[in-house]
C-alpha positions in Angstrom: 61.8 14.0 -20.2 64.3 16.4 -18.6 65.3 16.3 -14.9 63.5 19.6 -14.4 60.2 18.1 -15.8 60.5 15.1 -13.5 61.4 17.3 -10.5 58.3 19.5 -11.1 56.0 16.5 -11.5 57.5 14.9 -8.3 56.9 18.0 -6.3 53.3 18.3 -7.6 52.5 14.7 -6.8 54.5 14.0 -3.6 55.4 17.3 -2.0 58.6 19.1 -1.7 61.8 17.3 -2.7 65.1 18.7 -3.8 67.2 17.8 -6.8 69.7 15.8 -4.8 66.9 13.6 -3.5 65.6 13.0 -7.0 69.0 12.1 -8.3 69.4 9.7 -5.4 66.2 8.0 -6.3 67.1 7.7 -10.0 70.6 6.4 -9.1 69.2 3.7 -6.9 66.2 2.8 -9.1 66.1 -1.0 -9.2 66.9 -2.4 -12.7 64.0 -4.8 -12.4 61.5 -2.0 -11.9 62.6 0.5 -14.6 65.0 1.0 -17.5 66.7 4.4 -17.9 68.0 5.3 -21.3 68.6 8.3 -23.6 69.7 9.0 -27.1 73.0 10.7 -27.6 74.7 12.1 -30.6 78.0 10.5 -31.2 78.8 12.4 -34.3 77.6 9.5 -36.5 74.0 10.0 -35.5 71.9 9.2 -32.5 72.6 6.1 -30.4 70.8 4.6 -27.4 72.7 4.8 -24.1 71.6 3.1 -20.9 72.3 4.5 -17.5 75.6 3.3 -15.9 75.9 3.6 -12.2 79.7 3.0 -12.5 80.3 6.0 -14.6 82.2 8.7 -12.8 80.0 11.3 -14.5 76.7 9.5 -13.9 74.9 12.7 -13.0 75.4 13.9 -16.6 73.0 11.2 -17.8 70.2 13.1 -16.0 71.4 16.7 -16.0 72.3 17.0 -19.7 69.5 16.7 -22.2 66.5 14.4 -21.9 66.2 10.8 -20.8 63.5 8.1 -20.9 62.2 6.0 -18.0 60.5 2.8 -19.1 58.6 1.1 -16.3 59.1 -2.6 -16.5 56.6 -5.4 -15.4 58.3 -5.7 -12.0 57.8 -2.0 -11.4 54.2 -2.1 -12.3 53.7 -5.0 -9.9 55.5 -3.1 -7.1 53.4 0.0 -7.7 50.2 -2.1 -7.6 51.2 -3.7 -4.3 52.2 -0.4 -2.7 49.0 1.3 -4.0 46.9 -1.5 -2.5 48.7 -1.1 0.9 48.0 2.6 0.9 44.3 2.1 0.2 43.9 -0.3 3.2 
């Protein structure tokens, strides 16, 4: 997905948020809950690249091209707990 697609979906589901808030959430996403990766062309074909918080150009990971968010088991458990809390 692209950052624009994610931003539009977030606004539809959760209400108004700006791009800086979305980038903050992605930057701080716990590595036990989700994996962020994308495929980049290095000139020798496409290669998988994981998100690196320590990169000085970390925003480029999200702002250029598309990226993937893979929800991990810990993220699914967290969602289920939060959803149960909201239902009660």
